[in-house]
Jmol script that loads the backbone (N, CA, C; Angstrom):
load data "model"
ATOM      1  N   TYR A   1       7.601   2.030 -15.065  1.00  0.00           N
ATOM      2  CA  TYR A   1       8.127   2.924 -16.075  1.00  0.00           C
ATOM      3  C   TYR A   1       9.648   3.013 -15.976  1.00  0.00           C
ATOM      4  N   LEU A   2      10.158   3.117 -14.761  1.00  0.00           N
ATOM      5  CA  LEU A   2      11.607   3.230 -14.587  1.00  0.00           C
ATOM      6  C   LEU A   2      12.329   1.975 -15.062  1.00  0.00           C
ATOM      7  N   VAL A   3      11.732   0.813 -14.815  1.00  0.00           N
ATOM      8  CA  VAL A   3      12.339  -0.433 -15.274  1.00  0.00           C
ATOM      9  C   VAL A   3      12.385  -0.443 -16.801  1.00  0.00           C
ATOM     10  N   TRP A   4      11.270  -0.048 -17.429  1.00  0.00           N
ATOM     11  CA  TRP A   4      11.235   0.017 -18.890  1.00  0.00           C
ATOM     12  C   TRP A   4      12.250   1.029 -19.415  1.00  0.00           C
ATOM     13  N   LEU A   5      12.348   2.173 -18.780  1.00  0.00           N
ATOM     14  CA  LEU A   5      13.288   3.205 -19.199  1.00  0.00           C
ATOM     15  C   LEU A   5      14.730   2.694 -19.131  1.00  0.00           C
ATOM     16  N   PHE A   6      15.061   2.015 -18.047  1.00  0.00           N
ATOM     17  CA  PHE A   6      16.400   1.448 -17.900  1.00  0.00           C
ATOM     18  C   PHE A   6      16.644   0.379 -18.961  1.00  0.00           C
ATOM     19  N   GLU A   7      15.656  -0.499 -19.163  1.00  0.00           N
ATOM     20  CA  GLU A   7      15.798  -1.549 -20.177  1.00  0.00           C
ATOM     21  C   GLU A   7      15.978  -0.932 -21.565  1.00  0.00           C
ATOM     22  N   ALA A   8      15.213   0.099 -21.875  1.00  0.00           N
ATOM     23  CA  ALA A   8      15.334   0.762 -23.173  1.00  0.00           C
ATOM     24  C   ALA A   8      16.706   1.391 -23.334  1.00  0.00           C
ATOM     25  N   PHE A   9      17.235   1.953 -22.277  1.00  0.00           N
ATOM     26  CA  PHE A   9      18.562   2.575 -22.324  1.00  0.00           C
ATOM     27  C   PHE A   9      19.645   1.526 -22.562  1.00  0.00           C
ATOM     28  N   VAL A  10      19.545   0.417 -21.852  1.00  0.00           N
ATOM     29  CA  VAL A  10      20.565  -0.636 -21.953  1.00  0.00           C
ATOM     30  C   VAL A  10      20.486  -1.376 -23.284  1.00  0.00           C
ATOM     31  N   THR A  11      19.274  -1.741 -23.706  1.00  0.00           N
ATOM     32  CA  THR A  11      19.115  -2.566 -24.910  1.00  0.00           C
ATOM     33  C   THR A  11      18.944  -1.749 -26.183  1.00  0.00           C
ATOM     34  N   GLY A  12      18.548  -0.495 -26.037  1.00  0.00           N
ATOM     35  CA  GLY A  12      18.268   0.318 -27.215  1.00  0.00           C
ATOM     36  C   GLY A  12      16.889   0.058 -27.795  1.00  0.00           C
ATOM     37  N   ASN A  13      16.115  -0.805 -27.163  1.00  0.00           N
ATOM     38  CA  ASN A  13      14.766  -1.136 -27.612  1.00  0.00           C
ATOM     39  C   ASN A  13      13.775  -0.226 -26.899  1.00  0.00           C
ATOM     40  N   VAL A  14      13.144   0.682 -27.634  1.00  0.00           N
ATOM     41  CA  VAL A  14      12.201   1.620 -27.017  1.00  0.00           C
ATOM     42  C   VAL A  14      10.756   1.227 -27.302  1.00  0.00           C
ATOM     43  N   SER A  15      10.524  -0.017 -27.644  1.00  0.00           N
ATOM     44  CA  SER A  15       9.182  -0.511 -27.928  1.00  0.00           C
ATOM     45  C   SER A  15       8.335  -0.510 -26.657  1.00  0.00           C
ATOM     46  N   PHE A  16       7.118   0.002 -26.791  1.00  0.00           N
ATOM     47  CA  PHE A  16       6.214   0.003 -25.645  1.00  0.00           C
ATOM     48  C   PHE A  16       5.676  -1.395 -25.353  1.00  0.00           C
ATOM     49  N   GLN A  17       5.822  -2.330 -26.290  1.00  0.00           N
ATOM     50  CA  GLN A  17       5.403  -3.703 -26.026  1.00  0.00           C
ATOM     51  C   GLN A  17       6.147  -4.265 -24.824  1.00  0.00           C
ATOM     52  N   SER A  18       7.433  -3.985 -24.733  1.00  0.00           N
ATOM     53  CA  SER A  18       8.202  -4.482 -23.588  1.00  0.00           C
ATOM     54  C   SER A  18       7.758  -3.794 -22.304  1.00  0.00           C
ATOM     55  N   PHE A  19       7.311  -2.546 -22.405  1.00  0.00           N
ATOM     56  CA  PHE A  19       6.807  -1.822 -21.233  1.00  0.00           C
ATOM     57  C   PHE A  19       5.524  -2.463 -20.713  1.00  0.00           C
ATOM     58  N   PHE A  20       4.606  -2.766 -21.623  1.00  0.00           N
ATOM     59  CA  PHE A  20       3.314  -3.297 -21.211  1.00  0.00           C
ATOM     60  C   PHE A  20       3.399  -4.707 -20.642  1.00  0.00           C
ATOM     61  N   ARG A  21       4.391  -5.481 -21.028  1.00  0.00           N
ATOM     62  CA  ARG A  21       4.531  -6.823 -20.441  1.00  0.00           C
ATOM     63  C   ARG A  21       4.996  -6.744 -18.992  1.00  0.00           C
ATOM     64  N   LEU A  22       5.584  -5.625 -18.596  1.00  0.00           N
ATOM     65  CA  LEU A  22       6.050  -5.454 -17.217  1.00  0.00           C
ATOM     66  C   LEU A  22       4.934  -4.994 -16.273  1.00  0.00           C
ATOM     67  N   ILE A  23       3.841  -4.534 -16.838  1.00  0.00           N
ATOM     68  CA  ILE A  23       2.783  -3.925 -16.028  1.00  0.00           C
ATOM     69  C   ILE A  23       1.778  -4.972 -15.547  1.00  0.00           C
ATOM     70  N   ASP A  24       1.522  -4.978 -14.285  1.00  0.00           N
ATOM     71  CA  ASP A  24       0.411  -5.729 -13.714  1.00  0.00           C
ATOM     72  C   ASP A  24      -0.689  -4.691 -13.517  1.00  0.00           C
ATOM     73  N   GLU A  25      -1.709  -4.737 -14.355  1.00  0.00           N
ATOM     74  CA  GLU A  25      -2.727  -3.694 -14.359  1.00  0.00           C
ATOM     75  C   GLU A  25      -3.416  -3.500 -13.013  1.00  0.00           C
ATOM     76  N   SER A  26      -3.685  -4.579 -12.298  1.00  0.00           N
ATOM     77  CA  SER A  26      -4.389  -4.443 -11.024  1.00  0.00           C
ATOM     78  C   SER A  26      -3.532  -3.712  -9.993  1.00  0.00           C
ATOM     79  N   ARG A  27      -2.237  -3.978  -9.973  1.00  0.00           N
ATOM     80  CA  ARG A  27      -1.352  -3.262  -9.038  1.00  0.00           C
ATOM     81  C   ARG A  27      -1.210  -1.803  -9.431  1.00  0.00           C
ATOM     82  N   LEU A  28      -1.167  -1.555 -10.714  1.00  0.00           N
ATOM     83  CA  LEU A  28      -1.098  -0.187 -11.201  1.00  0.00           C
ATOM     84  C   LEU A  28      -2.366   0.574 -10.801  1.00  0.00           C
ATOM     85  N   ALA A  29      -3.510  -0.077 -10.888  1.00  0.00           N
ATOM     86  CA  ALA A  29      -4.773   0.545 -10.488  1.00  0.00           C
ATOM     87  C   ALA A  29      -4.777   0.849  -8.990  1.00  0.00           C
ATOM     88  N   GLU A  30      -4.295  -0.076  -8.165  1.00  0.00           N
ATOM     89  CA  GLU A  30      -4.218   0.162  -6.722  1.00  0.00           C
ATOM     90  C   GLU A  30      -3.279   1.325  -6.409  1.00  0.00           C
ATOM     91  N   ASN A  31      -2.155   1.389  -7.107  1.00  0.00           N
ATOM     92  CA  ASN A  31      -1.228   2.505  -6.902  1.00  0.00           C
ATOM     93  C   ASN A  31      -1.837   3.830  -7.312  1.00  0.00           C
ATOM     94  N   PHE A  32      -2.631   3.821  -8.371  1.00  0.00           N
ATOM     95  CA  PHE A  32      -3.307   5.029  -8.811  1.00  0.00           C
ATOM     96  C   PHE A  32      -4.282   5.530  -7.741  1.00  0.00           C
ATOM     97  N   VAL A  33      -5.083   4.615  -7.201  1.00  0.00           N
ATOM     98  CA  VAL A  33      -6.041   4.983  -6.151  1.00  0.00           C
ATOM     99  C   VAL A  33      -5.294   5.480  -4.916  1.00  0.00           C
ATOM    100  N   ALA A  34      -4.209   4.823  -4.550  1.00  0.00           N
ATOM    101  CA  ALA A  34      -3.407   5.258  -3.401  1.00  0.00           C
ATOM    102  C   ALA A  34      -2.873   6.668  -3.613  1.00  0.00           C
ATOM    103  N   SER A  35      -2.382   6.958  -4.808  1.00  0.00           N
ATOM    104  CA  SER A  35      -1.848   8.300  -5.064  1.00  0.00           C
ATOM    105  C   SER A  35      -2.954   9.351  -5.049  1.00  0.00           C
ATOM    106  N   GLU A  36      -4.142   9.005  -5.516  1.00  0.00           N
ATOM    107  CA  GLU A  36      -5.267   9.942  -5.476  1.00  0.00           C
ATOM    108  C   GLU A  36      -5.703  10.212  -4.029  1.00  0.00           C
ATOM    109  N   LEU A  37      -5.701   9.181  -3.189  1.00  0.00           N
ATOM    110  CA  LEU A  37      -6.044   9.364  -1.774  1.00  0.00           C
ATOM    111  C   LEU A  37      -5.004  10.248  -1.086  1.00  0.00           C
ATOM    112  N   LEU A  38      -3.763  10.037  -1.411  1.00  0.00           N
ATOM    113  CA  LEU A  38      -2.678  10.836  -0.840  1.00  0.00           C
ATOM    114  C   LEU A  38      -2.786  12.290  -1.289  1.00  0.00           C
ATOM    115  N   LYS A  39      -3.045  12.509  -2.570  1.00  0.00           N
ATOM    116  CA  LYS A  39      -3.196  13.877  -3.083  1.00  0.00           C
ATOM    117  C   LYS A  39      -4.359  14.606  -2.424  1.00  0.00           C
ATOM    118  N   ALA A  40      -5.417  13.857  -2.105  1.00  0.00           N
ATOM    119  CA  ALA A  40      -6.596  14.459  -1.474  1.00  0.00           C
ATOM    120  C   ALA A  40      -6.398  14.655   0.027  1.00  0.00           C
ATOM    121  N   GLY A  41      -5.279  14.181   0.580  1.00  0.00           N
ATOM    122  CA  GLY A  41      -4.974  14.377   1.994  1.00  0.00           C
ATOM    123  C   GLY A  41      -5.642  13.404   2.938  1.00  0.00           C
ATOM    124  N   HIS A  42      -6.058  12.246   2.433  1.00  0.00           N
ATOM    125  CA  HIS A  42      -6.706  11.243   3.283  1.00  0.00           C
ATOM    126  C   HIS A  42      -5.669  10.312   3.905  1.00  0.00           C
ATOM    127  N   ASP A  43      -5.840  10.016   5.173  1.00  0.00           N
ATOM    128  CA  ASP A  43      -5.019   9.017   5.845  1.00  0.00           C
ATOM    129  C   ASP A  43      -5.680   7.661   5.625  1.00  0.00           C
ATOM    130  N   ALA A  44      -5.171   6.915   4.668  1.00  0.00           N
ATOM    131  CA  ALA A  44      -5.745   5.617   4.322  1.00  0.00           C
ATOM    132  C   ALA A  44      -4.780   4.516   4.741  1.00  0.00           C
ATOM    133  N   TYR A  45      -5.349   3.413   5.201  1.00  0.00           N
ATOM    134  CA  TYR A  45      -4.560   2.291   5.702  1.00  0.00           C
ATOM    135  C   TYR A  45      -4.984   1.013   5.018  1.00  0.00           C
ATOM    136  N   PHE A  46      -4.053   0.086   4.937  1.00  0.00           N
ATOM    137  CA  PHE A  46      -4.342  -1.270   4.481  1.00  0.00           C
ATOM    138  C   PHE A  46      -4.960  -2.005   5.657  1.00  0.00           C
ATOM    139  N   TYR A  47      -5.989  -2.801   5.415  1.00  0.00           N
ATOM    140  CA  TYR A  47      -6.655  -3.516   6.496  1.00  0.00           C
ATOM    141  C   TYR A  47      -6.720  -4.995   6.143  1.00  0.00           C
ATOM    142  N   GLN A  48      -6.315  -5.829   7.076  1.00  0.00           N
ATOM    143  CA  GLN A  48      -6.418  -7.266   6.854  1.00  0.00           C
ATOM    144  C   GLN A  48      -6.958  -7.930   8.109  1.00  0.00           C
ATOM    145  N   ASN A  49      -8.085  -8.568   7.962  1.00  0.00           N
ATOM    146  CA  ASN A  49      -8.699  -9.347   9.027  1.00  0.00           C
ATOM    147  C   ASN A  49      -9.013 -10.698   8.396  1.00  0.00           C
ATOM    148  N   ALA A  50     -10.263 -11.048   8.292  1.00  0.00           N
ATOM    149  CA  ALA A  50     -10.625 -12.278   7.597  1.00  0.00           C
ATOM    150  C   ALA A  50     -10.413 -12.110   6.092  1.00  0.00           C
ATOM    151  N   ALA A  51     -10.598 -10.887   5.605  1.00  0.00           N
ATOM    152  CA  ALA A  51     -10.377 -10.592   4.195  1.00  0.00           C
ATOM    153  C   ALA A  51      -9.577  -9.293   4.093  1.00  0.00           C
ATOM    154  N   GLU A  52      -8.776  -9.200   3.060  1.00  0.00           N
ATOM    155  CA  GLU A  52      -7.959  -8.013   2.839  1.00  0.00           C
ATOM    156  C   GLU A  52      -8.822  -6.875   2.300  1.00  0.00           C
ATOM    157  N   LEU A  53      -8.585  -5.683   2.798  1.00  0.00           N
ATOM    158  CA  LEU A  53      -9.240  -4.481   2.288  1.00  0.00           C
ATOM    159  C   LEU A  53      -8.133  -3.552   1.821  1.00  0.00           C
ATOM    160  N   ASP A  54      -8.196  -3.127   0.570  1.00  0.00           N
ATOM    161  CA  ASP A  54      -7.107  -2.342  -0.004  1.00  0.00           C
ATOM    162  C   ASP A  54      -6.857  -1.041   0.753  1.00  0.00           C
ATOM    163  N   PHE A  55      -7.926  -0.298   1.067  1.00  0.00           N
ATOM    164  CA  PHE A  55      -7.774   0.978   1.766  1.00  0.00           C
ATOM    165  C   PHE A  55      -8.896   1.153   2.786  1.00  0.00           C
ATOM    166  N   TYR A  56      -8.535   1.651   3.940  1.00  0.00           N
ATOM    167  CA  TYR A  56      -9.537   2.003   4.953  1.00  0.00           C
ATOM    168  C   TYR A  56      -9.194   3.399   5.462  1.00  0.00           C
ATOM    169  N   ILE A  57     -10.188   4.276   5.456  1.00  0.00           N
ATOM    170  CA  ILE A  57     -10.022   5.651   5.937  1.00  0.00           C
ATOM    171  C   ILE A  57     -10.810   5.767   7.241  1.00  0.00           C
ATOM    172  N   PRO A  58     -10.130   5.666   8.385  1.00  0.00           N
ATOM    173  CA  PRO A  58     -10.833   5.662   9.671  1.00  0.00           C
ATOM    174  C   PRO A  58     -11.665   6.918   9.916  1.00  0.00           C
ATOM    175  N   LYS A  59     -11.147   8.066   9.542  1.00  0.00           N
ATOM    176  CA  LYS A  59     -11.850   9.330   9.764  1.00  0.00           C
ATOM    177  C   LYS A  59     -13.228   9.342   9.090  1.00  0.00           C
ATOM    178  N   LEU A  60     -13.334   8.697   7.944  1.00  0.00           N
ATOM    179  CA  LEU A  60     -14.597   8.644   7.201  1.00  0.00           C
ATOM    180  C   LEU A  60     -15.330   7.316   7.376  1.00  0.00           C
ATOM    181  N   GLN A  61     -14.728   6.377   8.114  1.00  0.00           N
ATOM    182  CA  GLN A  61     -15.257   5.022   8.282  1.00  0.00           C
ATOM    183  C   GLN A  61     -15.576   4.403   6.920  1.00  0.00           C
ATOM    184  N   MET A  62     -14.617   4.563   6.009  1.00  0.00           N
ATOM    185  CA  MET A  62     -14.819   4.168   4.620  1.00  0.00           C
ATOM    186  C   MET A  62     -13.808   3.115   4.188  1.00  0.00           C
ATOM    187  N   GLY A  63     -14.327   2.113   3.501  1.00  0.00           N
ATOM    188  CA  GLY A  63     -13.477   1.095   2.905  1.00  0.00           C
ATOM    189  C   GLY A  63     -13.474   1.253   1.396  1.00  0.00           C
ATOM    190  N   ILE A  64     -12.304   1.094   0.796  1.00  0.00           N
ATOM    191  CA  ILE A  64     -12.173   1.187  -0.653  1.00  0.00           C
ATOM    192  C   ILE A  64     -11.435  -0.053  -1.135  1.00  0.00           C
ATOM    193  N   GLU A  65     -12.070  -0.762  -2.041  1.00  0.00           N
ATOM    194  CA  GLU A  65     -11.491  -1.971  -2.620  1.00  0.00           C
ATOM    195  C   GLU A  65     -11.296  -1.721  -4.114  1.00  0.00           C
ATOM    196  N   VAL A  66     -10.154  -2.137  -4.647  1.00  0.00           N
ATOM    197  CA  VAL A  66      -9.864  -1.981  -6.070  1.00  0.00           C
ATOM    198  C   VAL A  66      -9.910  -3.357  -6.719  1.00  0.00           C
ATOM    199  N   LYS A  67     -10.817  -3.513  -7.665  1.00  0.00           N
ATOM    200  CA  LYS A  67     -10.951  -4.752  -8.438  1.00  0.00           C
ATOM    201  C   LYS A  67     -10.936  -4.362  -9.910  1.00  0.00           C
ATOM    202  N   TYR A  68      -9.749  -4.301 -10.467  1.00  0.00           N
ATOM    203  CA  TYR A  68      -9.596  -3.849 -11.843  1.00  0.00           C
ATOM    204  C   TYR A  68      -9.825  -5.017 -12.786  1.00  0.00           C
ATOM    205  N   LYS A  69     -11.108  -5.279 -13.029  1.00  0.00           N
ATOM    206  CA  LYS A  69     -11.488  -6.364 -13.934  1.00  0.00           C
ATOM    207  C   LYS A  69     -12.837  -6.042 -14.548  1.00  0.00           C
ATOM    208  N   GLU A  70     -13.200  -6.812 -15.559  1.00  0.00           N
ATOM    209  CA  GLU A  70     -14.407  -6.537 -16.336  1.00  0.00           C
ATOM    210  C   GLU A  70     -15.700  -6.774 -15.561  1.00  0.00           C
ATOM    211  N   LYS A  71     -15.781  -7.866 -14.812  1.00  0.00           N
ATOM    212  CA  LYS A  71     -17.030  -8.232 -14.136  1.00  0.00           C
ATOM    213  C   LYS A  71     -16.827  -8.281 -12.627  1.00  0.00           C
ATOM    214  N   ILE A  72     -17.708  -7.612 -11.896  1.00  0.00           N
ATOM    215  CA  ILE A  72     -17.666  -7.583 -10.437  1.00  0.00           C
ATOM    216  C   ILE A  72     -18.632  -8.630  -9.896  1.00  0.00           C
ATOM    217  N   THR A  73     -18.155  -9.431  -8.923  1.00  0.00           N
ATOM    218  CA  THR A  73     -18.987 -10.473  -8.318  1.00  0.00           C
ATOM    219  C   THR A  73     -19.250 -10.149  -6.852  1.00  0.00           C
ATOM    220  N   ARG A  74     -20.118 -10.913  -6.236  1.00  0.00           N
ATOM    221  CA  ARG A  74     -20.404 -10.736  -4.804  1.00  0.00           C
ATOM    222  C   ARG A  74     -19.155 -10.955  -3.951  1.00  0.00           C
ATOM    223  N   ASP A  75     -18.314 -11.885  -4.352  1.00  0.00           N
ATOM    224  CA  ASP A  75     -17.073 -12.154  -3.611  1.00  0.00           C
ATOM    225  C   ASP A  75     -16.145 -10.942  -3.595  1.00  0.00           C
ATOM    226  N   ASP A  76     -16.192 -10.138  -4.643  1.00  0.00           N
ATOM    227  CA  ASP A  76     -15.351  -8.947  -4.710  1.00  0.00           C
ATOM    228  C   ASP A  76     -15.762  -7.909  -3.662  1.00  0.00           C
ATOM    229  N   ILE A  77     -17.011  -7.944  -3.246  1.00  0.00           N
ATOM    230  CA  ILE A  77     -17.547  -6.958  -2.308  1.00  0.00           C
ATOM    231  C   ILE A  77     -17.365  -7.394  -0.850  1.00  0.00           C
ATOM    232  N   LYS A  78     -17.113  -8.671  -0.613  1.00  0.00           N
ATOM    233  CA  LYS A  78     -17.037  -9.209   0.751  1.00  0.00           C
ATOM    234  C   LYS A  78     -16.036  -8.485   1.649  1.00  0.00           C
ATOM    235  N   SER A  79     -14.906  -8.082   1.101  1.00  0.00           N
ATOM    236  CA  SER A  79     -13.887  -7.436   1.936  1.00  0.00           C
ATOM    237  C   SER A  79     -14.343  -6.078   2.468  1.00  0.00           C
ATOM    238  N   LEU A  80     -15.411  -5.525   1.917  1.00  0.00           N
ATOM    239  CA  LEU A  80     -15.925  -4.228   2.355  1.00  0.00           C
ATOM    240  C   LEU A  80     -16.952  -4.339   3.483  1.00  0.00           C
ATOM    241  N   GLU A  81     -17.286  -5.552   3.916  1.00  0.00           N
ATOM    242  CA  GLU A  81     -18.355  -5.771   4.892  1.00  0.00           C
ATOM    243  C   GLU A  81     -18.201  -4.968   6.180  1.00  0.00           C
ATOM    244  N   LYS A  82     -17.004  -4.842   6.696  1.00  0.00           N
ATOM    245  CA  LYS A  82     -16.780  -4.181   7.989  1.00  0.00           C
ATOM    246  C   LYS A  82     -16.847  -2.661   7.914  1.00  0.00           C
ATOM    247  N   ALA A  83     -16.727  -2.101   6.726  1.00  0.00           N
ATOM    248  CA  ALA A  83     -16.741  -0.645   6.574  1.00  0.00           C
ATOM    249  C   ALA A  83     -18.175  -0.114   6.564  1.00  0.00           C
ATOM    250  N   GLN A  84     -18.361   1.064   7.118  1.00  0.00           N
ATOM    251  CA  GLN A  84     -19.684   1.686   7.124  1.00  0.00           C
ATOM    252  C   GLN A  84     -20.008   2.236   5.734  1.00  0.00           C
ATOM    253  N   LYS A  85     -19.043   2.900   5.112  1.00  0.00           N
ATOM    254  CA  LYS A  85     -19.198   3.409   3.753  1.00  0.00           C
ATOM    255  C   LYS A  85     -18.309   2.568   2.851  1.00  0.00           C
ATOM    256  N   LYS A  86     -18.853   2.172   1.688  1.00  0.00           N
ATOM    257  CA  LYS A  86     -18.167   1.197   0.853  1.00  0.00           C
ATOM    258  C   LYS A  86     -18.054   1.676  -0.592  1.00  0.00           C
ATOM    259  N   ILE A  87     -16.821   1.657  -1.100  1.00  0.00           N
ATOM    260  CA  ILE A  87     -16.579   1.995  -2.496  1.00  0.00           C
ATOM    261  C   ILE A  87     -15.733   0.891  -3.108  1.00  0.00           C
ATOM    262  N   LEU A  88     -16.168   0.402  -4.256  1.00  0.00           N
ATOM    263  CA  LEU A  88     -15.394  -0.564  -5.009  1.00  0.00           C
ATOM    264  C   LEU A  88     -15.008   0.105  -6.328  1.00  0.00           C
ATOM    265  N   VAL A  89     -13.719   0.174  -6.587  1.00  0.00           N
ATOM    266  CA  VAL A  89     -13.212   0.779  -7.816  1.00  0.00           C
ATOM    267  C   VAL A  89     -12.995  -0.337  -8.825  1.00  0.00           C
ATOM    268  N   SER A  90     -13.646  -0.219  -9.991  1.00  0.00           N
ATOM    269  CA  SER A  90     -13.616  -1.275 -11.003  1.00  0.00           C
ATOM    270  C   SER A  90     -12.947  -0.781 -12.282  1.00  0.00           C
ATOM    271  N   LYS A  91     -12.939  -1.641 -13.260  1.00  0.00           N
ATOM    272  CA  LYS A  91     -12.376  -1.264 -14.557  1.00  0.00           C
ATOM    273  C   LYS A  91     -13.382  -0.420 -15.342  1.00  0.00           C
ATOM    274  N   HIS A  92     -14.623  -0.907 -15.458  1.00  0.00           N
ATOM    275  CA  HIS A  92     -15.634  -0.171 -16.225  1.00  0.00           C
ATOM    276  C   HIS A  92     -17.017  -0.146 -15.570  1.00  0.00           C
ATOM    277  N   THR A  93     -17.248  -0.947 -14.542  1.00  0.00           N
ATOM    278  CA  THR A  93     -18.581  -1.073 -13.941  1.00  0.00           C
ATOM    279  C   THR A  93     -18.963   0.192 -13.183  1.00  0.00           C
ATOM    280  N   PHE A  94     -20.197   0.640 -13.376  1.00  0.00           N
ATOM    281  CA  PHE A  94     -20.730   1.811 -12.690  1.00  0.00           C
ATOM    282  C   PHE A  94     -22.135   1.467 -12.214  1.00  0.00           C
ATOM    283  N   GLU A  95     -22.261   1.111 -10.930  1.00  0.00           N
ATOM    284  CA  GLU A  95     -23.558   0.716 -10.381  1.00  0.00           C
ATOM    285  C   GLU A  95     -23.493   0.695  -8.855  1.00  0.00           C
ATOM    286  N   THR A  96     -24.623   0.406  -8.252  1.00  0.00           N
ATOM    287  CA  THR A  96     -24.705   0.228  -6.812  1.00  0.00           C
ATOM    288  C   THR A  96     -25.205  -1.186  -6.549  1.00  0.00           C
ATOM    289  N   LYS A  97     -24.504  -1.898  -5.664  1.00  0.00           N
ATOM    290  CA  LYS A  97     -24.955  -3.225  -5.226  1.00  0.00           C
ATOM    291  C   LYS A  97     -25.135  -3.151  -3.724  1.00  0.00           C
ATOM    292  N   GLY A  98     -26.390  -3.161  -3.275  1.00  0.00           N
ATOM    293  CA  GLY A  98     -26.665  -2.998  -1.851  1.00  0.00           C
ATOM    294  C   GLY A  98     -26.198  -1.634  -1.405  1.00  0.00           C
ATOM    295  N   ASP A  99     -25.325  -1.592  -0.411  1.00  0.00           N
ATOM    296  CA  ASP A  99     -24.803  -0.310   0.077  1.00  0.00           C
ATOM    297  C   ASP A  99     -23.385  -0.039  -0.432  1.00  0.00           C
ATOM    298  N   THR A 100     -22.987  -0.754  -1.481  1.00  0.00           N
ATOM    299  CA  THR A 100     -21.660  -0.569  -2.071  1.00  0.00           C
ATOM    300  C   THR A 100     -21.771   0.209  -3.374  1.00  0.00           C
ATOM    301  N   PHE A 101     -21.014   1.285  -3.448  1.00  0.00           N
ATOM    302  CA  PHE A 101     -20.965   2.111  -4.653  1.00  0.00           C
ATOM    303  C   PHE A 101     -19.803   1.614  -5.507  1.00  0.00           C
ATOM    304  N   ILE A 102     -20.099   1.213  -6.732  1.00  0.00           N
ATOM    305  CA  ILE A 102     -19.080   0.707  -7.653  1.00  0.00           C
ATOM    306  C   ILE A 102     -18.902   1.724  -8.767  1.00  0.00           C
ATOM    307  N   LEU A 103     -17.655   2.141  -8.980  1.00  0.00           N
ATOM    308  CA  LEU A 103     -17.405   3.108 -10.034  1.00  0.00           C
ATOM    309  C   LEU A 103     -16.135   2.770 -10.789  1.00  0.00           C
ATOM    310  N   PRO A 104     -16.081   3.167 -12.067  1.00  0.00           N
ATOM    311  CA  PRO A 104     -14.863   2.936 -12.852  1.00  0.00           C
ATOM    312  C   PRO A 104     -13.709   3.774 -12.321  1.00  0.00           C
ATOM    313  N   ILE A 105     -12.525   3.255 -12.494  1.00  0.00           N
ATOM    314  CA  ILE A 105     -11.334   3.902 -11.961  1.00  0.00           C
ATOM    315  C   ILE A 105     -11.142   5.309 -12.512  1.00  0.00           C
ATOM    316  N   TYR A 106     -11.564   5.549 -13.736  1.00  0.00           N
ATOM    317  CA  TYR A 106     -11.365   6.870 -14.316  1.00  0.00           C
ATOM    318  C   TYR A 106     -12.275   7.929 -13.701  1.00  0.00           C
ATOM    319  N   PHE A 107     -13.280   7.527 -12.927  1.00  0.00           N
ATOM    320  CA  PHE A 107     -14.110   8.496 -12.202  1.00  0.00           C
ATOM    321  C   PHE A 107     -13.608   8.747 -10.781  1.00  0.00           C
ATOM    322  N   PHE A 108     -12.750   7.884 -10.280  1.00  0.00           N
ATOM    323  CA  PHE A 108     -12.323   7.993  -8.880  1.00  0.00           C
ATOM    324  C   PHE A 108     -11.720   9.353  -8.531  1.00  0.00           C
ATOM    325  N   PRO A 109     -10.861   9.947  -9.368  1.00  0.00           N
ATOM    326  CA  PRO A 109     -10.297  11.260  -9.003  1.00  0.00           C
ATOM    327  C   PRO A 109     -11.351  12.367  -8.889  1.00  0.00           C
ATOM    328  N   LEU A 110     -12.515  12.165  -9.488  1.00  0.00           N
ATOM    329  CA  LEU A 110     -13.576  13.171  -9.442  1.00  0.00           C
ATOM    330  C   LEU A 110     -14.451  13.061  -8.198  1.00  0.00           C
ATOM    331  N   LEU A 111     -14.323  11.980  -7.457  1.00  0.00           N
ATOM    332  CA  LEU A 111     -15.162  11.716  -6.295  1.00  0.00           C
ATOM    333  C   LEU A 111     -14.625  12.443  -5.072  1.00  0.00           C
ATOM    334  N   ASP A 112     -15.464  13.261  -4.453  1.00  0.00           N
ATOM    335  CA  ASP A 112     -15.097  13.940  -3.212  1.00  0.00           C
ATOM    336  C   ASP A 112     -15.544  13.037  -2.064  1.00  0.00           C
ATOM    337  N   LEU A 113     -14.601  12.341  -1.475  1.00  0.00           N
ATOM    338  CA  LEU A 113     -14.923  11.342  -0.454  1.00  0.00           C
ATOM    339  C   LEU A 113     -15.500  11.957   0.812  1.00  0.00           C
ATOM    340  N   THR A 114     -15.184  13.197   1.114  1.00  0.00           N
ATOM    341  CA  THR A 114     -15.706  13.821   2.333  1.00  0.00           C
ATOM    342  C   THR A 114     -17.197  14.102   2.246  1.00  0.00           C
ATOM    343  N   HIS A 115     -17.757  14.118   1.037  1.00  0.00           N
ATOM    344  CA  HIS A 115     -19.195  14.348   0.864  1.00  0.00           C
ATOM    345  C   HIS A 115     -19.935  13.098   0.456  1.00  0.00           C
ATOM    346  N   TYR A 116     -19.227  11.981   0.423  1.00  0.00           N
ATOM    347  CA  TYR A 116     -19.854  10.709   0.055  1.00  0.00           C
ATOM    348  C   TYR A 116     -20.689  10.215   1.225  1.00  0.00           C
ATOM    349  N   VAL A 117     -21.913   9.855   0.975  1.00  0.00           N
ATOM    350  CA  VAL A 117     -22.812   9.378   2.039  1.00  0.00           C
ATOM    351  C   VAL A 117     -23.110   7.920   1.818  1.00  0.00           C
TER     352      VAL A 117
END
end "model"
wireframe off; spacefill off
backbone 0.3
color backbone group
């Protein structure tokens, strides 16, 4: 947003089209989840071993992976293998695959992670 604001100030072009070309939706989704975890007071860490895990909350033994795309595959869930509790945040998918809870990003702020089993 700040880059777009600066560009609009300098060029005089306030078109949102230029704003949207600057956005990488998947990174924006990860930042949104990170800010929600921070607001909820969770100590979340990035984890990288054989596969990258976007967020790991040691206190809850929970892994959270953000895959902001239309279709979720088995490969998308692999990075959650080491976590005891598993949440995958998607674009629109709402289902359970094995022991992984998949929910759309717009429901994530409503989820109370301390009561998630």
